[in-house]
N, C-alpha and C positions, 0 to 999 in steps of 0.2 A: 409887437410887428405887425405892419398892413400891407396887405399887397395893393397896388394903386393899377388901375387899368387906364391910366388916363396917356401911357406913353404911347408913342409912335409904334407901327408893326413893322418888326426888326424883318421877319424873314416868315416864310411859307414851306410845310413839309409835308408831303403826300407820300404815304407807304402802304404796303399791303400785299398780298399773296400774287395778287396778279400784275403789281406795278414794280415788284421788288427788282427785276432783272432790268428794266427800262429805267431806273431809277440808280441802278448801279449799286445796289444794295446786295449784302452777304445773302447768298440762297438760305432758305431756311427761317430767315428773320422775324417772317410773319407767320401765321398759323397756315395749317394745311387746308389744301382745295376743300370745300363744301366743311369746314370748322363752322359754325356759327358766329364765332367769335371775329372771323375775318372782316367782317364789316367795321368793325372797331379799330382792327388795324389799318382800314383804308381810310380812317378820319383823318382831316387836316391838322397839323398844330399851327396855332397864331401866336409864335413868339411875339412879346411885347415888352417893353422896357418896364422893370418892375423896381420900384424904388421903395426903400424903406429909411426911415430916421437913423441916420447915424451910419449907414451901410451904405458901402458902394452900388451902383446900379448894377443889375445883373437881368438876366431875361426869365419869363415867366409864360407858361399857357396852361391849358384846361383841357384834360383828356378825359371822354366818356368812357365810362365802363358800365357793366351791367348791376343793377342793385342785387340781382340775385344770378349767378351763374347758374342755376340750374334751369332759369328762363331766360337766356341770353338775349331773345328777341322782344323782350318787355322792357319793364322800365330801366332808364339808365339815370348815372348819376355822375356828378363830375370830380376828377382828382387834379387838383391844384399842382403843378410841378413847375421845377425851376433850374435853369443851368447856367453855369461858367464853364465855357470851352477850354479845352487840353490847350495848352500853352504850346504846343508843338503839332500842327498837322501831320509831319513827317513821323514823330515819334508817336502818335496818339495810337493807345491799344483800345479803347472801348469807352465804355462810361462806368462811372462807379456811384451807384445809388446810396443813398445815406438817409438813416432813419435815427432820431434821437432821443427814442425812448418813452417812456410813458407807461403805457398805453395813453395815448391823446396828445401826446405832446407835438407840436407845430414843427414841421422839418423844413418850410418852405425857404428858410433862411438859411438853412444849415450849410450848403455850399460855402458863400460869401464869408462866413462866420469860421468856417472850418479851414478855409484857403490856405490862411496865413500860417496855419499850425501844420502844412503839409511841407515834405522836402520838395525842391524844384524839378526833380528827376520824377517824381509822382504826378506833380501838377502838368508836368508836360505830356505825361500820357494819357491822362483820364479828362473827359468830361465828367463833371461833379454835377449830378443830378438830386434836387432835393425834392420833397414832394409832402405834403399834408395828407396823412392817410385818410381814407375814406370816412366822413363823418367829421373831420376835424378841420378847424379852421377854416380855410379857404375852398374845401374840399365838402360840399353841401354838409355844412355842418348841422349837428343836432344839438338839442340843449331840454335841457330838464325843468328849468326854472326853480332850483333848488336854493333854500336859504345856508347861509356860511356854515352853520350846523351839521346840515343835511349834506355839506358838501367835505366835509372831516371825516378821514377813513376811518382812522383809530379811538377807539373810547375803550376806557377801561373796563373791566368787569367789575358791579357791585351787585350785590342779592337786592341792596333796594331799588337800585334803578334800572335793571335788567330790563323790566318790563317796559319802561321809556325807549330802552336802546332797540328792542323788538320792532316799539311803534315807529322809531326813527327810520330803520332799516325796510320797516313796510312802505312807509312814505315815499322814501327815495324810489323804490321799485314802480309803486303806484303813479308817481309823477312822472316818470320817465317813461312809462308805456302810455302814459295820457298824453303826453307832448309829441311823442317820437315813435310809440307799437309799430307803425308801418315799416319803420326802417332799422330799430336796433337789432332784431332777429339776424340779420345781414351785417352788422359792424363786427366782423371775427378778423383773427388773424390769418386765417387761410383765404379768406376773400381779400384782403389786402394783400396777400402774397399774390393772389389771381391778378387782382391790381398790379401789381409790380410787372407781371408778365405781358399784361396789357401794354406799359409802360414802353416796356424792352421791344416789342413788335412794333410800336408806332414810332420808336426810334430807329428801329432799322438794325436793331442790333441780334446777332446770333445767342449770345449768351452776355448776364451782366456780372458785373462785380458788386461789390456791397459791403458797406460798412455800415454795422448797427451796434447800437450803446444800450444798455440796459436791456429795457423791454425790446427794443431793436435787436437783441442777440437772439431771442426767441423767434419774432417775426425772421429774421435769417435764415434760421435753423428749419423751420418750416417751410419755408421757400426752397430750400437745399432739397427738402426731402419730396416734396409736390412736383419740383421741377430741376431735376438731378443734370440733366444732360445742357439747363440752360444757366446752371450756378459755374460762374468764373473765379474770380478772386475774392474769396469771402473771409470778411476780417471782425471777430466779434471781440468788443470791450467790454468787460464786465456782464458776465454770462449768466444765466438763469439754465437752471436745471430743466429742461423738457418736462421730464416725469412729474415734476411737481406743479405744474398748472393747472390750478391756479392757487385754490386752497391751503395746498401744503407750501407753498412757497411764502405765504402771510405767516404760518405757523413756524416755518423754517427760520425765519429773522431772529426768533427769539433763542435759539442752542445758539447763534451766534454771537448776539449780544451779552450772552454769558463770559462765552470765551473773551472777547474783547474788555467786558467789565474785569475779570481776573487779572488779564493782562496789566490793565489802569491801575488796579489796586497796586500791585507789584511795582510799576514805575512810578508812582505817586509816595510810596513808602520809601523810596531809596532815594527822594529829594524831600524828607519831610522836614529839612532844616529852611528849606524854601518856601514850602507850602505849608506844612503844620497841620497834615490831615491824617498823621498817624506814621509810627514807627514802622508797622508791621503792615504785610498786606490784611491780615485780618483787622487792623485798626483802623486802615482807612476803608474797608468794607464797612464796618460798625459806623464809622463818622459820616457815610452817605445814608445810609438806613436810618440813623438816627436822625438826620435832615429831613429824610422822605416823612417820617412819624410826627416829627414835630410840624411840619409843612400841611399836614393832613390836622392837626389841632389848631392851627393857627397861619394861614397862607404865608408865605414869603413876599414881603412889601416889593411892589414893582412899579417903575415910573409911571406907568401909564393906568395905574390903579386895579388892575385886575388881579394880582397877587396870583402865586403859583403853589395850588396844593401839592400833594405828594406825588398824586397821578401825573399832574402836569409836569413834573420835575422827571419822572420815570419816562413820560414819553420821548424825552431827549435822549434814549439809549443809544442812539444813532450815533451820538457826537463821542463815546467812548472810543473809537477805532483810531482817533486823532487825539491821542494823549495831553500833547503839548496845549492843544487849542481848548480842551475840555476843561483842562483842572483849573487854571484861574476861574472859568464859568462856576464850577463847585466851590471855590473859595468865597467869591462874592456873593453867593447864595448862602453859605454859611455865615458869613458876617451880616447879611441884610436878616437873617432869621435871629440873630442875636442881636438887633439892636441899629445896625450900621445902615449904611447908604443904601436906599432900594436900589434893586436890579433893573436892566432894562426889563420890558415887558418880552414875551416872547410870542411872535405872530401864530396865530392859529393855522395848524397845519390843513389848509382845505385850497384845493385846485380849482380854477375857476369853473364854470356852470359847465361848458362844452367840453373841458377835458374831464370833466368827473363823468358827465353822459357817456363819454366814449371807452372811459375806463371800465366803467360796470358793465357796458355793452360787451366788451372784449372778454372781462375776466369772466362774467355769467355765461356768455355766449360761445365761449372756446371750448368748455368742458363741461361735464357733469359731475363734477366733484363737490359741489354744493350741497350738503343736507338740506333737506326741507324743514325740519322738524326743528323750531328754536331751542327745545331742549337739547338736542345735541349740543349745540355752542356752547349753553349755558355749561353742561359737564365737560366740556374742552377746555372752557377756560380757566373753569376752577382747577383743572389738572394740569394744564399747561402753566398757569401760575404757580401751582406747587413746585413743579419741576424746575421751570424757569422764571423766579422770581422778578428779575426786572422788567420782563416784557412779553410773558408767554400769555397774558390774559388779552395785549393788545392785538396779537396776532391770530387769535382764536376764538373772539367774542363773534357774536351775530353780523351779517351783513346782508346788502338787499338783494343778493344771489339766490338768498332764501326765499325770496318773495317773486323773484324774475317769473314773469307769466308765462313763459313758454322756456323748455330746456333747449340745451344746443342743438340747434337744427343738423349737425354734422358731430361723428364723434371727434373726440380730441387727437389732436395729429401725433402719432407717435414716430418720433425722431430716430433713426437707427439707418444709417448710410457710411456711404464711404467718400464723400464728396471732400476737397479737399478746403480746408478753413485753418485760419489762424486765429486762437483765442488768446487773448492778454487780459493777466486778471493782477489786481491788487491782493496780497494777503490780508489785508484787513479792510473789508468792505463790508459795510452794514447791511446793503440791500441786494446785491449779487454775490451773496458769500462765497468764500472760498469753497467752501463743499457744493455748493450749486454750480459754479463754473467747473469743477470737475465732473459733477453729473453730465455739464453740456458735453465735454470731453469726451465720456464713456459714449455718448450716443452719436457723436461723430466720429468714426472710425478712422477717417482719412485726415482727420486735424491735427493740429499740433498746438500746444498750451505753453504761453511763457509767462510764468510766475514774479511777479516782483515782491521778492521777500522784504517784509517788513514796511510796503507799500499801505499807505494809508487812505482810506477814502475811496468814493465813489466814481469810477472813472481811471482810466491810465492814460490811452493816448489822447482823451479829450481834455485832460489835467496836464499834459505834458510839460517840460519834456521829461522824457521817461529812459529807463535801460531798455525798454523792449520797443523802441523807436527802430533802432536798426533792423530787427527782425520784420518788423511792418513794411520797411520802406523796401526792402529786399525780396518780400513776397509781393508786394502789390507791383514793382517795376519787373520781378525777373518770374515770377510765378512760382519759385523754389521757395519751400518751408523748412523749417530748420530740421535738422535729420533726426532728431528726437524734442520730446517737452523739455523744457530748460528752465532753469531759476537764474534769476539776476537780480542785482540789487542796486538801487541807484546811488 
């Protein structure tokens, strides 16, 4: 995705507390008189044609925001935003900000990518507003210049290699602080929520509606907590539990992985005639762990020549939520281990450098939940692996936050409010697990939750179509939530 600034200027927009009435904007859209953020609300937006390969043209602009909101008259940075206008000026309700997750994912193209998935009545009512969060993409990006190995988040625990794992985590923290230490403390969810509110004011809106996916659900929840009176219609797809931010989120993947794995063994056993992995769940489980043990002795041959050891096979634990897709992969691994055709290589799970830098800035800067003692991670990895053999150590082992140069500038956000929101959730989600979404539901007392029974994978509305679509459309177009939490089936 590339933002090009070579298009012609489409429009100018000037708003602020002083000019709100003159411009015909809703009173209260900008900040109160005397608020130091008022000068940011008064900035001019220069909307320009923003073209990307393979996508229709849409509008982009830059919004200046304070780097440090505790010092709003100090250094500023830029946040890149985009817009696809509402289909009907007469029916227009307001703006729908959108965030694709991460943290660290670029969201500038999200409106034009998501637009075809939206019902016509939703499109008629909302300007779709995308943005690259601070530090990401076109928004004053940060970088750490990490190697591929340093950009990988999950590493198995082994006694023999733990010292190297500690040094890897330390080197990531050191590199990031060397390259961007003046900015990293301010790349947090709370500051991104504040940026969203500046965008709201600059666009002349009293309130904003919001669609957030994955990490974007946490960001949306933080916004509702910080700005409840400015939150309109909030949709959270595949939600995270705010109480688990952030280390406990990593560790929370492991228990969900075991549940998904158990479900898969039962599914595969019922189809032993087709797949030959075992006639009972216990036999299928043994087949898998025998394969892991054999791969640890002799890596499974891959087409790229790298081979897959047992830890690399375990690292694919998220795939077990999609039983029909993962089973042929296990069958192919078993055949390759027995001398059959090599399997396709598995690309390393490493984000790009910018996304990795922002990921750790947010994870380490949002909370003080990360132990500083490497030995604590060793103990937790051993304990979690014993309890959750599939992935326990992958979620509990040492991470760069153990060596982050500065503790979180602010306390973690406690989400506990009555703001309306719609949470949609697959039953079998490997990243934003059902238990995590239920935690989000407990934190948002005014919310309603629609669970897709048997739904597989990360994302409900973004994967569409879904049985939750009706509730989503009704809420965005009318503001009416379901009367109670509901479960549906595709």
